[in-house]
MARTINU-243170 format. One line per field, with one value per residue (C-alpha): residue number from 1; residue in one letter; x, y, z. Coordinates in Angstrom, 2 decimals. Layout:
N
lolo: [NUM, ...] $
drentor: [A, ...] $
c1: [X, ...] $
c2: [Y, ...] $
c3: [Z, ...] $
% end
This chain:
383
lolo: [1, 2, 3, 4, 5, 6, 7, 8, 9, 10, 11, 12, 13, 14, 15, 16, 17, 18, 19, 20, 21, 22, 23, 24, 25, 26, 27, 28, 29, 30, 31, 32, 33, 34, 35, 36, 37, 38, 39, 40, 41, 42, 43, 44, 45, 46, 47, 48, 49, 50, 51, 52, 53, 54, 55, 56, 57, 58, 59, 60, 61, 62, 63, 64, 65, 66, 67, 68, 69, 70, 71, 72, 73, 74, 75, 76, 77, 78, 79, 80, 81, 82, 83, 84, 85, 86, 87, 88, 89, 90, 91, 92, 93, 94, 95, 96, 97, 98, 99, 100, 101, 102, 103, 104, 105, 106, 107, 108, 109, 110, 111, 112, 113, 114, 115, 116, 117, 118, 119, 120, 121, 122, 123, 124, 125, 126, 127, 128, 129, 130, 131, 132, 133, 134, 135, 136, 137, 138, 139, 140, 141, 142, 143, 144, 145, 146, 147, 148, 149, 150, 151, 152, 153, 154, 155, 156, 157, 158, 159, 160, 161, 162, 163, 164, 165, 166, 167, 168, 169, 170, 171, 172, 173, 174, 175, 176, 177, 178, 179, 180, 181, 182, 183, 184, 185, 186, 187, 188, 189, 190, 191, 192, 193, 194, 195, 196, 197, 198, 199, 200, 201, 202, 203, 204, 205, 206, 207, 208, 209, 210, 211, 212, 213, 214, 215, 216, 217, 218, 219, 220, 221, 222, 223, 224, 225, 226, 227, 228, 229, 230, 231, 232, 233, 234, 235, 236, 237, 238, 239, 240, 241, 242, 243, 244, 245, 246, 247, 248, 249, 250, 251, 252, 253, 254, 255, 256, 257, 258, 259, 260, 261, 262, 263, 264, 265, 266, 267, 268, 269, 270, 271, 272, 273, 274, 275, 276, 277, 278, 279, 280, 281, 282, 283, 284, 285, 286, 287, 288, 289, 290, 291, 292, 293, 294, 295, 296, 297, 298, 299, 300, 301, 302, 303, 304, 305, 306, 307, 308, 309, 310, 311, 312, 313, 314, 315, 316, 317, 318, 319, 320, 321, 322, 323, 324, 325, 326, 327, 328, 329, 330, 331, 332, 333, 334, 335, 336, 337, 338, 339, 340, 341, 342, 343, 344, 345, 346, 347, 348, 349, 350, 351, 352, 353, 354, 355, 356, 357, 358, 359, 360, 361, 362, 363, 364, 365, 366, 367, 368, 369, 370, 371, 372, 373, 374, 375, 376, 377, 378, 379, 380, 381, 382, 383] $
drentor: [X, X, X, X, X, X, X, X, X, X, X, X, X, X, X, X, X, X, X, X, X, X, X, X, X, X, X, X, X, X, X, X, X, X, X, X, X, X, X, X, X, X, X, X, X, X, X, X, X, X, X, X, X, X, X, X, X, X, X, X, X, X, X, X, X, X, X, X, X, X, X, X, X, X, X, X, X, X, X, X, X, X, X, X, X, X, X, X, X, X, X, X, X, X, X, X, X, X, X, X, X, X, X, X, X, X, X, X, X, X, X, X, X, X, X, X, X, X, X, X, X, X, X, X, X, X, X, X, X, X, X, X, X, X, X, X, X, X, X, X, X, X, X, X, X, X, X, X, X, X, X, X, X, X, X, X, X, X, X, X, X, X, X, X, X, X, X, X, X, X, X, X, X, X, X, X, X, X, X, X, X, X, X, X, X, X, X, X, X, X, X, X, X, X, X, X, X, X, X, X, X, X, X, X, X, X, X, X, X, X, X, X, X, X, X, X, X, X, X, X, X, X, X, X, X, X, X, X, X, X, X, X, X, X, X, X, X, X, X, X, X, X, X, X, X, X, X, X, X, X, X, X, X, X, X, X, X, X, X, X, X, X, X, X, X, X, X, X, X, X, X, X, X, X, X, X, X, X, X, X, X, X, X, X, X, X, X, X, X, X, X, X, X, X, X, X, X, X, X, X, X, X, X, X, X, X, X, X, X, X, X, X, X, X, X, X, X, X, X, X, X, X, X, X, X, X, X, X, X, X, X, X, X, X, X, X, X, X, X, X, X, X, X, X, X, X, X, X, X, X, X, X, X, X, X, X, X, X, X, X, X, X, X, X, X, X, X, X, X, X, X, X, X, X, X, X, X, X, X, X, X, X, X] $
c1: [0.00, 1.48, 1.44, -1.57, -3.75, -2.63, -3.46, -6.79, -7.73, -6.68, -8.54, -11.76, -11.58, -10.96, -13.88, -16.15, -15.19, -15.59, -19.06, -20.02, -18.94, -20.16, -19.99, -19.29, -17.06, -14.27, -14.11, -14.10, -11.22, -9.33, -9.77, -8.52, -5.46, -4.65, -5.02, -2.90, -0.07, -0.22, 0.02, 2.90, 4.72, 4.96, 7.15, 10.93, 12.57, 16.29, 16.33, 15.92, 13.81, 10.95, 9.33, 9.20, 7.90, 4.68, 3.04, 4.30, 2.72, -0.60, -0.27, 0.33, -2.89, -4.69, -3.54, -5.06, -8.18, -10.33, -11.75, -8.22, -7.89, -10.25, -7.63, -4.55, -4.00, -3.18, -0.28, 0.67, 1.07, 3.73, 5.50, 5.65, 7.56, 10.47, 13.20, 12.72, 9.13, 8.09, 8.02, 4.54, 3.34, 3.35, -0.10, -1.48, -0.99, -3.66, -6.01, -5.55, -6.04, -9.34, -10.55, -13.18, -14.64, -14.91, -15.58, -13.66, -15.19, -14.08, -10.71, -10.19, -11.27, -8.77, -6.01, -6.88, -6.83, -3.46, -2.12, -3.41, -1.70, 1.60, 1.33, 0.47, 3.29, 5.92, 4.69, 4.58, 8.01, 9.49, 7.77, 9.11, 12.60, 12.48, 11.26, 14.05, 16.64, 15.14, 15.27, 18.85, 19.90, 17.94, 19.68, 23.05, 22.36, 21.20, 24.39, 26.50, 24.62, 25.14, 28.80, 29.22, 27.38, 29.63, 32.73, 31.45, 30.72, 34.23, 35.69, 33.65, 34.66, 38.28, 38.08, 36.50, 39.18, 41.96, 40.41, 40.05, 43.67, 44.87, 42.87, 44.20, 47.74, 47.42, 46.08, 48.98, 51.45, 49.94, 50.02, 53.65, 54.63, 52.92, 54.48, 57.99, 58.01, 55.43, 55.54, 59.30, 59.20, 56.54, 58.50, 61.67, 59.80, 58.34, 61.74, 63.22, 60.42, 61.10, 64.83, 64.12, 62.01, 65.06, 67.34, 65.00, 64.10, 63.39, 62.04, 58.33, 57.13, 59.16, 58.35, 54.62, 55.04, 57.25, 54.87, 51.98, 53.99, 54.93, 51.30, 50.27, 52.94, 51.91, 48.27, 49.28, 51.40, 48.52, 46.18, 48.65, 49.24, 45.50, 45.16, 48.05, 46.51, 43.14, 44.62, 46.66, 43.64, 41.51, 44.27, 43.90, 41.17, 41.31, 39.02, 40.95, 44.27, 43.34, 42.09, 45.36, 47.42, 45.35, 46.36, 50.08, 50.69, 52.12, 51.73, 48.66, 44.98, 43.85, 40.15, 39.08, 35.84, 35.20, 32.21, 33.01, 32.71, 35.47, 37.96, 40.13, 43.48, 45.46, 43.46, 43.67, 47.43, 47.86, 45.60, 47.33, 50.73, 49.46, 48.03, 51.16, 53.36, 50.98, 50.99, 54.76, 55.10, 52.69, 54.69, 58.08, 57.47, 54.32, 53.04, 49.71, 47.96, 44.97, 44.57, 41.29, 41.37, 38.31, 37.74, 34.57, 33.16, 31.19, 29.25, 32.25, 35.07, 37.14, 38.43, 40.87, 41.27, 43.89, 43.70, 45.66, 45.41, 49.00, 49.69, 53.07, 53.06, 55.70, 58.79, 60.47, 64.21, 66.34, 67.63, 64.15, 62.47, 59.34, 56.17, 52.60, 50.64, 49.72, 52.63, 54.61, 56.80, 58.97, 59.90, 57.07, 54.44, 55.90, 55.61, 52.00, 51.20, 52.88, 50.78, 47.54, 48.41, 49.34, 45.69, 44.44, 43.56, 44.17, 46.32, 46.27, 48.23, 48.60, 48.31, 45.00, 44.48, 46.26, 47.95, 45.47, 45.91, 43.19, 43.54, 40.77, 40.78, 38.11, 36.38, 36.86, 40.53, 41.24, 39.57, 41.71, 44.85, 43.96, 46.87, 49.25, 48.35, 49.06, 52.27, 54.71, 54.62, 57.45, 60.46, 61.30, 64.59, 66.93, 67.38] $
c2: [0.00, 3.39, 6.69, 8.12, 5.14, 5.31, 8.99, 8.52, 5.88, 8.07, 11.04, 9.04, 7.83, 11.37, 12.77, 10.06, 11.04, 14.73, 14.10, 12.57, 15.80, 18.52, 19.42, 23.08, 25.54, 24.97, 21.24, 21.95, 24.44, 22.02, 19.22, 21.44, 22.55, 19.02, 17.53, 20.33, 19.87, 16.08, 16.42, 18.90, 16.54, 13.98, 16.31, 15.99, 18.73, 19.33, 20.78, 18.00, 20.12, 20.71, 17.26, 18.05, 21.56, 20.73, 18.35, 20.43, 23.50, 21.69, 20.64, 24.29, 25.25, 22.42, 23.86, 27.20, 26.05, 23.26, 22.12, 21.31, 18.78, 16.43, 15.86, 15.59, 11.85, 12.93, 15.02, 12.19, 9.92, 12.23, 12.60, 8.82, 8.60, 10.55, 9.26, 8.84, 7.74, 8.39, 12.11, 11.41, 11.39, 15.20, 14.85, 14.01, 17.59, 19.31, 16.41, 16.92, 20.68, 20.36, 17.14, 18.96, 20.47, 17.32, 14.83, 11.87, 9.43, 11.41, 12.05, 8.33, 7.63, 10.18, 8.64, 5.23, 6.61, 8.21, 4.81, 3.27, 6.09, 5.34, 1.63, 2.35, 4.88, 2.53, -0.50, 1.38, 2.83, -0.64, -1.89, 1.01, 0.49, -3.19, -2.33, 0.22, -2.30, -4.86, -2.44, -1.49, -5.12, -5.90, -3.04, -4.20, -7.75, -6.44, -4.38, -7.37, -9.56, -7.05, -6.74, -10.51, -10.84, -8.21, -10.00, -13.33, -11.71, -10.26, -13.65, -15.33, -12.73, -13.03, -16.82, -16.64, -14.18, -16.46, -19.43, -17.32, -16.16, -19.71, -20.91, -18.16, -18.79, -22.50, -21.76, -19.42, -22.04, -24.75, -22.43, -21.59, -25.24, -26.23, -23.25, -23.91, -27.70, -29.23, -26.31, -26.51, -30.28, -30.02, -27.27, -29.37, -32.42, -30.38, -29.05, -32.53, -33.82, -31.04, -31.86, -35.52, -34.49, -32.70, -35.65, -38.12, -35.89, -37.96, -40.94, -40.61, -43.11, -41.62, -38.04, -38.77, -40.40, -37.61, -34.97, -36.63, -36.69, -33.05, -32.05, -33.95, -32.17, -28.77, -29.53, -30.60, -27.48, -25.22, -26.97, -26.60, -22.96, -22.24, -23.99, -22.00, -18.75, -19.74, -20.63, -17.44, -15.29, -17.00, -16.46, -12.69, -11.40, -7.68, -7.68, -10.46, -8.92, -5.51, -7.02, -8.93, -5.79, -3.89, -6.37, -6.24, -2.62, -2.25, 1.53, 2.36, 1.68, 0.71, 0.71, -1.08, -0.26, -2.51, -1.87, -3.88, -7.34, -9.44, -7.15, -8.20, -9.71, -6.82, -4.24, -6.31, -6.63, -2.91, -1.83, -4.23, -2.82, 0.75, 0.05, -1.79, 1.13, 3.71, 2.00, 1.69, 5.41, 6.36, 4.37, 5.69, 9.29, 10.44, 11.04, 9.47, 7.13, 6.07, 5.14, 4.60, 2.37, 2.30, 0.23, 0.96, -0.21, 2.27, 1.27, 2.02, 2.62, 0.94, 3.38, 3.01, 5.72, 5.73, 8.59, 9.04, 11.61, 12.81, 16.45, 16.77, 17.17, 14.88, 16.52, 15.20, 14.74, 16.39, 13.05, 11.71, 12.15, 14.27, 12.36, 12.63, 15.84, 16.75, 18.64, 15.64, 13.08, 10.04, 6.72, 4.94, 7.37, 7.25, 3.45, 3.72, 6.10, 3.82, 0.86, 2.83, 4.41, 0.98, 0.03, 3.20, 4.85, 8.14, 8.57, 11.49, 12.00, 15.00, 16.40, 17.84, 17.48, 14.14, 12.44, 11.25, 8.78, 8.22, 5.65, 5.27, 2.57, 2.28, -1.09, -1.51, -0.57, -2.86, -5.76, -5.20, -5.15, -8.21, -10.15, -7.80, -9.38, -12.99, -14.85, -15.26, -18.49, -20.97, -19.81, -21.64, -23.48, -23.32, -26.42] $
c3: [0.00, -0.97, 0.88, -0.96, -0.07, 3.57, 3.84, 2.11, 4.67, 7.61, 6.10, 5.72, 9.32, 10.56, 8.55, 9.92, 13.46, 12.59, 11.18, 14.51, 16.24, 13.91, 10.25, 9.62, 7.85, 10.35, 9.58, 5.83, 6.18, 8.42, 5.87, 3.03, 4.99, 6.18, 2.70, 1.16, 3.65, 3.26, -0.53, -0.36, 1.99, -0.82, -2.85, -2.67, -0.65, -0.35, 3.21, 5.76, 8.10, 5.61, 6.14, 9.88, 9.43, 7.54, 10.06, 13.01, 11.44, 11.31, 14.96, 15.84, 14.06, 15.89, 19.23, 18.29, 16.43, 17.76, 14.42, 13.20, 16.02, 14.21, 11.44, 13.65, 12.77, 9.21, 10.52, 12.90, 9.86, 8.36, 11.72, 12.11, 8.83, 10.31, 12.55, 15.48, 14.96, 18.57, 17.73, 16.32, 19.92, 19.68, 18.13, 21.58, 22.83, 20.70, 21.45, 25.18, 24.91, 23.08, 24.70, 26.75, 23.57, 21.50, 24.21, 25.57, 23.08, 20.05, 21.64, 22.16, 18.60, 17.27, 19.42, 17.98, 14.44, 15.21, 16.33, 13.11, 11.18, 12.92, 12.09, 8.46, 8.11, 9.53, 7.60, 4.28, 5.03, 5.54, 2.39, 0.32, 1.74, 0.81, -2.67, -3.06, -1.94, -4.29, -7.21, -6.39, -6.23, -9.36, -11.18, -9.87, -11.05, -14.42, -14.77, -13.77, -16.24, -19.05, -18.16, -18.08, -21.38, -22.93, -21.64, -22.95, -26.31, -26.41, -25.53, -28.25, -30.80, -29.74, -29.97, -33.40, -34.48, -33.25, -35.05, -38.20, -37.98, -37.40, -40.40, -42.62, -41.42, -42.17, -45.65, -46.30, -45.04, -47.26, -50.27, -49.52, -49.13, -52.39, -54.17, -52.86, -53.16, -55.48, -57.91, -58.32, -58.76, -61.44, -63.18, -63.13, -64.41, -67.26, -68.23, -68.09, -70.36, -72.86, -72.72, -73.43, -76.42, -77.81, -77.09, -78.78, -81.69, -84.80, -82.86, -83.53, -80.94, -78.13, -79.17, -78.88, -75.46, -74.15, -75.56, -73.73, -70.47, -70.94, -71.50, -68.38, -66.32, -67.66, -66.82, -63.32, -62.96, -64.02, -61.58, -58.70, -59.55, -59.56, -56.20, -54.75, -55.97, -54.51, -51.11, -51.06, -51.90, -49.23, -46.67, -47.05, -44.71, -44.02, -40.98, -39.24, -40.22, -38.85, -35.59, -35.30, -35.90, -33.33, -30.65, -31.41, -30.40, -26.91, -26.56, -28.65, -28.05, -31.55, -32.46, -35.64, -37.43, -40.43, -42.68, -45.79, -47.23, -48.79, -50.51, -53.48, -52.44, -53.91, -51.97, -48.78, -49.06, -49.74, -46.85, -44.45, -45.39, -44.95, -41.49, -40.40, -41.47, -39.96, -36.56, -36.62, -37.45, -34.67, -32.14, -33.24, -34.28, -32.45, -28.94, -29.89, -27.47, -29.58, -33.23, -35.08, -38.16, -40.37, -43.50, -45.45, -48.76, -50.83, -53.97, -56.20, -53.75, -51.04, -48.43, -45.54, -42.88, -40.11, -37.58, -34.35, -31.55, -31.68, -30.79, -32.50, -36.29, -37.85, -39.39, -42.49, -42.29, -44.95, -46.22, -46.85, -50.22, -50.45, -49.66, -50.87, -50.96, -47.42, -45.96, -44.65, -46.26, -45.79, -47.31, -45.53, -46.77, -50.26, -50.25, -49.10, -51.94, -54.49, -53.33, -53.63, -56.98, -58.37, -57.76, -59.46, -56.14, -54.35, -51.24, -48.81, -45.59, -43.32, -39.82, -38.65, -34.88, -35.20, -38.12, -40.73, -43.60, -46.22, -49.00, -51.59, -54.26, -56.99, -57.10, -60.87, -60.78, -57.84, -59.64, -62.71, -60.55, -58.48, -59.87, -58.08, -54.78, -55.85, -55.16, -57.97, -59.95, -59.49, -61.47, -64.65, -64.42, -67.39, -69.45] $
% end
């Protein structure tokens, strides 16, 4: 039961007792004043003495005006809410002063109603305290649950990232092993077959057999090369690579925002190299503490942005060649620009409340230059 219901009950009991005594203008005024003070008491006041002042003011009026005595239990209710609760006994004084005017029976009834008001006030106070404690604990548990859920989500994402990186690393290793071993063996076998064709020139039967073997080796070599290219391309994952780079910096807090799908291998390799160089430059040449890396795919454009919070603009040394347009330069920035321009893109770097790198590569141009990101084919051995 809330405070309003408690006060409504006490008010009804008081009015019933008042009706037994007399119903006049004084009782109406007393009821209006008592109800007004009781309603104002429910507001939140900063000074701690205001909750005491309102019911005490009504008791003062009850001492002076007899009709106000009939609604004293309503003020007693508010006094019983305070600490110490026994201060509510102050409501007995106006009842004693006007007892001869209202009669002992009505006085006893008002004392009983005052006791009921005290019980209701204390019981509702305990209930509200328990509800408040319950809500606080419920909020604390909800916060802990959200925090635990966030940590579990981070752990899952980290686990998935590690599995993804391990998978990509294994694919790259397999592609490298096939390229370095099987590819070279097939190349050597093909060259040996061609050499045998030269040695046995003029022998029709052997030439046909050796030509068939050579064609088979070339077919096998083309199949292996296609498989190596496929494994190498699948091993390039920009999102996983950026997340991995973000965790390798010891002095920078790196945030990665990735809003793109699968990028072409050439673009992925170029963006990875740019981010790796940018993080290294931020650690060596800047006082930055945070770096934000963002990869985004527009309808016709791939864009990479790397921004740090450094306060010192970088200075180019005299021995370094001029860099890209943007007011700064260096070998690292020049290499970044070359990678982007090789894909038909645009590269910008400069200082503006932190060092900023922006690389934009058109989708069509990057697709045409996809071969730039593939590993070289096994070298042909001389005969």
